C-alpha positions, 0 to 999 in steps of 0.5 A: 342365704339361709339353708333350712334343713326342713326344706331339704327334708321335705324335698327328699320326702316328695322325691321318695313319693315320686319314686314310690309312685313309679315303682307301684302305680304310674297310671297307664303310662311310663317311660324307660327313663322314669325310674332312672330319673326318679332314682337319681333325683331321690339319691341326690336329695337323700345324700345332700340332706346331710349338707343342709343338716350341717349348715342349718344353724337351728339344728344341733347334732349329737352324732357326726353325720358324715360318720353316720353315712359311712357306717350305714349300708343304705346311705353309703350306697346312696352316696356312691350312686349320687357321686357316681352320676354327679361326677361321671364316675367316682373321683374318690374311694367309694363310701360303701367300698363297692363299685356300681357295676350296672343298672337294669330297668324293669317295666311292668304293665298290669291289667286291673279293673281300672285298665292298664297300670304301669310301673317300673323299677331300677335295679342296681348291681353293686359289688355283685349284689342286686339292689332294688332302688325303691327298697334301697330308698325305703331303707335310706328314709328309715335310716334318716328317720332314726338319725333325726330321732336319735339327735332329737331333730323334729321338723314341723309339717310344711 
């Protein structure tokens, strides 16, 4: 089977947009599970993008992608989140050197001229520090964008 990193990249971008919508304007409905599900999907897409980059024979990387993730605060946290939920807890040492302690969901309902607008966000406590998962996801997207630019990897629009 062919592993086209472009497909995974655009899957990650779509997943990010779903997380953004839940975080900002989900219309008039939301569930407590929406932010957790969207966060888990995004971080799975985000972290596993590296595997597709490594296996896509049309991509040549100058930098080591595993080292890049380990040195990136946002991507190492994403890796820990992804692996924690994939394996029901980390089996190996965390990339970030920190432990995910808890998750809190915050749901908002705002009255606007178009009616109620629902939004929700997931907050992680990692190593005693609170992280908004959408902000963390935004940082991950920026990190990947910079990595691709430095490695001169461009994906045409799907």
